[in-house]
C-alpha positions in Angstrom: -8.2 1.6 -9.6 -11.1 0.5 -11.8 -13.0 -2.7 -11.0 -14.1 -5.2 -13.7 -17.5 -6.7 -13.1 -18.1 -9.7 -15.3 -20.7 -12.5 -15.8 -21.5 -15.3 -18.1 -24.8 -14.8 -19.9 -27.1 -17.9 -19.7 -30.1 -16.5 -21.5 -31.0 -15.5 -25.0 -33.2 -12.9 -26.5 -32.8 -10.4 -23.7 -32.5 -6.6 -24.3 -29.7 -6.0 -21.8 -28.4 -6.5 -18.3 -28.8 -4.4 -15.2 -25.9 -4.1 -12.8 -26.7 -3.5 -9.2 -24.3 -2.3 -6.4 -25.1 -1.8 -2.7 -23.8 -2.8 0.7 -26.3 -5.7 0.6 -28.7 -6.6 -2.2 -32.3 -7.6 -1.3 -34.0 -9.2 -4.3 -37.3 -7.8 -3.1 -36.0 -4.3 -2.7 -33.4 -3.6 -5.2 -31.8 -0.2 -5.6 -31.7 1.5 -9.0 -29.1 -0.1 -11.3 -25.7 1.5 -11.5 -25.4 0.5 -15.1 -27.3 -0.9 -18.0 -25.2 -3.1 -20.3 -25.9 -4.2 -23.9 -26.8 -7.8 -24.4 -24.2 -10.5 -25.2 -24.8 -13.9 -26.8 -25.8 -16.9 -24.7 -22.7 -18.4 -23.2 -20.6 -15.3 -23.7 -19.2 -13.0 -21.1 -20.7 -9.6 -20.3 -18.7 -7.0 -18.4 -18.8 -3.5 -17.0 -16.0 -1.4 -15.6 -16.7 0.3 -12.3 -14.5 3.2 -11.0 -16.0 2.7 -7.5 -13.4 1.5 -5.0 -15.4 0.9 -1.8 -16.5 -2.4 -0.3 -19.9 -3.4 -1.6 -21.8 -6.2 -3.3 -22.7 -6.7 -7.0 -25.4 -8.6 -8.8 -26.7 -8.6 -12.4 -30.2 -9.2 -13.9 -31.2 -9.6 -17.5 -34.2 -7.7 -18.8 -36.4 -7.5 -22.0 -39.7 -5.9 -23.1 -41.7 -8.3 -20.8 -39.8 -7.6 -17.6 -36.7 -8.9 -15.7 -35.1 -12.3 -15.2 -33.8 -13.8 -12.1 -31.2 -11.9 -10.1 -27.8 -13.4 -10.1 -26.0 -14.4 -6.9 -24.4 -11.4 -5.3 -20.6 -11.1 -5.1 -19.2 -8.9 -2.3 -16.0 -7.0 -2.2 -14.7 -7.0 1.3 -12.0 -5.0 3.0 -8.8 -7.1 3.1 -7.6 -5.1 6.1 -10.7 -5.8 8.2 -9.5 -7.3 11.5 -5.8 -6.6 10.9 -4.1 -5.3 14.1 -0.9 -3.4 14.7 1.9 -6.0 15.0 0.2 -8.6 12.8 2.3 -10.1 10.0 0.6 -9.1 6.8 1.6 -8.6 3.1 5.2 -9.4 3.6 5.9 -7.5 6.8 4.6 -6.2 10.1 1.6 -4.0 10.2 2.7 -0.6 11.7 -0.7 1.2 11.5 -1.9 4.1 9.5 0.1 7.2 8.4 -1.3 10.2 6.7 0.8 11.3 3.7 -0.1 14.5 1.8 -3.7 14.2 3.0 -4.1 10.5 2.1 -4.2 7.7 4.7 -2.0 4.7 4.1 -1.5 1.3 5.8 2.2 1.1 6.6 3.9 -2.3 6.5 7.4 -2.5 8.0 9.8 -5.1 6.7 10.5 -8.1 8.8 13.8 -8.1 10.8 15.2 -10.3 8.1 14.7 -7.5 5.6 17.0 -5.2 7.6 20.7 -4.6 7.1 23.2 -2.7 9.0 26.2 -0.8 7.7 24.8 0.9 4.5 25.5 4.6 4.0 22.7 6.9 3.0 25.0 8.3 0.2 28.8 7.9 -0.3 29.2 11.6 -1.2 28.3 14.9 0.4 26.0 16.1 -2.3 22.4 17.1 -2.5 19.7 14.7 -3.8 17.1 16.9 -5.3 13.6 16.4 -4.0 14.3 13.9 -1.2 13.2 16.2 1.6 9.7 15.0 2.5 9.2 14.2 6.2 6.3 12.0 5.4 6.5 10.6 1.8 9.1 7.9 1.8 8.1 6.6 -1.6 8.5 10.0 -3.2 11.9 10.5 -1.5 13.0 7.0 -2.7 11.9 7.8 -6.3 13.9 11.0 -6.2 16.9 9.0 -5.2 16.2 6.6 -8.1 16.1 9.6 -10.4 19.4 10.8 -9.1 21.0 7.4 -9.4 20.1 4.5 -7.1 23.6 3.1 -7.1 24.7 6.2 -5.2 22.1 5.8 -2.5 22.9 2.3 -1.0 20.2 2.4 1.7 17.5 3.2 -0.7 18.8 0.7 -3.2 18.5 -2.1 -0.7 14.9 -1.2 0.0 14.0 -1.0 -3.7 15.6 -4.3 -4.5 13.9 -6.1 -1.5 11.0 -8.3 -2.6 9.6 -9.6 0.7 6.2 -11.3 0.3 6.6 -11.1 -3.4 6.0 -7.4 -3.5 8.1 -4.9 -5.5 7.0 -1.6 -3.9 9.3 -1.5 -0.9 11.0 1.8 -0.2 13.1 3.6 2.3 10.7 5.1 5.0 10.4 8.8 5.6 10.7 10.2 9.1 7.0 9.9 9.9 7.0 6.1 9.1 9.9 5.5 11.5 8.0 7.5 14.1 5.0 5.2 13.5 7.2 2.2 14.1 8.6 3.6 17.3 5.1 4.4 18.6 3.5 1.1 17.6 6.2 -1.5 17.2 9.2 -0.8 19.5 8.1 -3.6 21.8 7.6 -6.1 18.9 10.0 -9.0 18.7 10.9 -8.0 15.1 12.3 -4.7 16.4 14.2 -6.1 19.5 17.6 -5.7 17.8 16.9 -2.0 17.0 16.0 -1.2 20.6 18.8 -3.2 22.3 21.6 -2.0 20.0 20.8 1.7 20.4 21.8 2.3 16.8 19.8 4.6 14.5 17.8 3.7 11.4 18.0 5.6 8.2 15.0 7.5 6.9 14.7 8.7 3.3 14.5 12.3 4.5 17.5 14.4 3.4 18.5 17.2 5.8 21.4 18.9 3.8 24.1 18.1 1.4 26.0 16.3 4.1 23.3 14.8 6.3 20.1 12.9 6.3 17.6 12.2 9.1 18.2 9.0 11.1 15.7 7.8 13.7 16.3 6.1 17.0 13.8 3.3 17.5 15.4 3.0 20.9 14.9 6.6 22.0 12.4 8.3 19.7 14.9 10.8 18.5 15.1 12.0 14.9 18.4 13.7 14.1 20.4 14.9 11.1 23.5 12.7 10.8 26.3 12.3 8.3 25.3 10.5 5.1 28.5 8.5 5.1 27.9 6.9 8.5 28.3 3.1 8.3 26.7 1.9 11.5 23.0 2.6 11.0 20.2 0.2 10.1 18.1 0.2 6.9 14.6 -1.3 7.0 12.2 -1.3 4.0 8.6 -0.3 4.2 5.5 -0.6 2.0 2.3 1.4 1.9 -1.2 0.6 0.8 -3.9 3.3 0.5 -6.7 2.9 3.0 
């Protein structure tokens, strides 16, 4: 996602503004500017759009034919995930760790226990849901269920409609996200009911026209079970690219 770098111009008569970007910015040893922006009037806002998505610092500096002005104060973009540990409550849920999905690493956030329901079927009919077969991409599977009709996929519908933490990107996890929860969160208090009840949790991964993969957070078993089963848990997840 592009990043907007903006500043208020406090000078007049300058020829333009340099934009600097680096992990740290030393006024005595500045790197080459990453951009040169045309001047704006005094008191007006200058801006530059940066496609860079890392965690670095920015500063700006006006220039004219005589040289450069004072360097602005630097503003640093920091990693919001720095220091977050597995099991921490973050962004509406419990941090489960990192999962690799189609070559991209994602932070996985499991819904709180209060987000979970028991008794929803995967699908009330024994029919295929085209595309919902990924073992790793729960979001894509859920979107395929939406395309096929969300009302005919109650477990996925619950996850899509959930808005914990104010976020609207919750979805039904794929098999690999449930495996991550088993490996990292089965001892967490928010998962105590799953472990003690010995009931399975739905994944978004379809196995056949009649079955979908359910995962045991009590026994680390992923198995194809009937879509119409009414005793399993449904827990939403979110993902955020690393």
